[in-house]
N, C-alpha and C positions, 0 to 999 in steps of 0.2 A: 504494499498500499503506498503510495507516494503521499509525502506531505506538502501540501500547498502552501507558499508564503502569503500571508497575509500583507496586504499593503494598504497605504492611506491614499484614498481617491480623493481630488478635487471635484467632489459631486455637483455642487451647486454653485457656480463661478459667481451669478449675480448677487446671490446671497452673502455667500464668503466674502465676496470684494466688497459689498455694502458694509459687512460688519467689520472687515479689516480698515476700511476708510473710517468708519466711525471711532475705531479706536485710537487711530493715528490723530484724528481732529479733538479726541476729548484729550488725550496726552498732550497735545499742543496747547490746547487751552489751559492745561494745568501748568505748563511749564511757563507759559507767556502770563500767566495771571489771568487769563479771560481775555486778553487783547485779541488774539486770533478769532477766539469764539465771535467776540463783538463783531470785528471785522468780516470774516467769511462765514461761519457757522452757526448763525443766528439770524432770524429775518425782524424786522421793523419798519415801519414806514420811514421812507426816504425820498429824496427828490428824483425824478424821473432820469434826471441827469447824471445820476450816480452810479455808474457802471457798474459797481460791486453791489447795488441792490439787486440785480438780475443774477449774479452770483449767488447771492445769500438765498434767493427765491428756491434754488436746488441745494444749497449748500447746509441750510438750517437743520436738514434731517439727520445730517451727518454730527453734528452738535450735540452734545450732552452737558449739562449741569456738572455733574459730578461722576465719580466712578459707580455708584449706587443705580443713579438714573440710566448710565450706559448698561449694566447688567441687567437691570429690569427688561429693556428693549430688547436687548440683544436675545434674552431667555425667550421671549415670543418669536423673534424673527428666526434664529436658529432651531426652535422647534417646529414651526409651521412652513418656514420659507422652503428647505429644500425639497419636500414633496410637491408643493405648488410648483416650483420651478421644473421638477421632474414632468408634471404633468401638462403645463401651459409653454414652457420654453423659456431660455434665458432672454431674447430680446422681449418677450412679453412681460417678465419681470421687473426689467429695467425700464420699460414704459409705463407700466403699472407704478413703480415707484417714484419715477419722474413727474406723472402726472398728478399723484397725492403731493409730493412735495410742493410743486408750482401752485396746486391749488389753495392747499392749506395756508400756504406763505402769503398768497393774493388776499384771501379771505382775511387773514390776521392783519394783515397790513391795511385794508381798508375798514375792518368793524373795529379792531384793536390798535390804533396807530401808536400808542404809548406803550404796548407789550411787546416784549423780545419773545420772540417764539423761537424755541430749537428742541430737538429732538427727533426720534423716529417713531414715536407714538402712533401718529397718523397712519404710518405705513404698517405697523403692527396691526392696528385695528382694521387695515384695509385687507390684510392678510387672514387676518382671523374670519370676518364675513367672507373672504373668498372662498376659505377653506369649508365653509358651511355649505357651501353650494357643490361641492365636488361629488356629490351624488344623485343631482339635480336631473329629471328626466321632462321631457315636453308634458305641460298640462299639469305638473306636480310643484309642490311648494315643500321643501325637505322640512321637516321638523325641527331639525338641527339648525337650520337657518333662522327659524320662528324664535326658536330657544336662545340661540347667541344674539339674536337682535334685541330680544327683549334682556337679555341678561347684561350684556357689554354696553350697547347704546342706550338702554333705559338707565343704566348705574351711571353714564355720563350726564343724561337730561337733568338727573335729580342731583349729581353732585354740582352741574352747573348753576342750578336754581339756590341749592343749600349752603354752597361753600365757597370759601375764599382761599384756596390752597395754591395759587399759582401755579395749576396744571392747567393746559389749554383744553379744556372739554370740546370746543369747536373743532379743534384738528382732530380729536379722537371722532368724532361724529361724521366729520366731512371724509375722514379717511375710511371709515365703515360704511359711508353710502356708497362712496366710490369703489370698495372691495364688492359690495354686495353688488352693484351694478355691474361690475367686470364680470361677477361669479354668474350673473343671469345670463349676460349677454355671450362671454365665450361659451357656456357650458349649452346654450340653446344652439349655437353655431355647431357644436362639436355632435350635439346629437342629430344633425342633418336638418334641422329646421332654420332658416333664415329669415 
């Protein structure tokens, strides 16, 4: 009987690459006492003439306030993301993460201009809702989607109404809505119905 050697595979390049960039951005933020985070890895209202404002619309998802914030988001991302990347593909995952970043950044800048937004939680919520659609069939709504939507999005609505904890519930809600929309749309196409 031959023994097969185990090898480590880079199984989800979009998710693993995103996680690596988040770790680097958070480390840079720590080393620069938050200067790099404010400059590149967070978003807030800025003049349209500020070229870095456009960079921050993408970059804010990479930045995290501290290692605890990073670990919390990476736990969700690394738990759910690889199976979704395997199902939908690397390009789709990159596009989804970019869309969530830009949309949550724009909404934050318009509705909360004095609030600095950073972190991957909008993307995490998008992935959680997308994952709940993995068993979608035409003409059916998965019970898992309903339960996840009620639990995760309902909690965000309640937190947004009842707490002042410096966490952007709007980012979570927007990410969840985009993830649900993507799950419905992509799985509908995969089932052969456009």
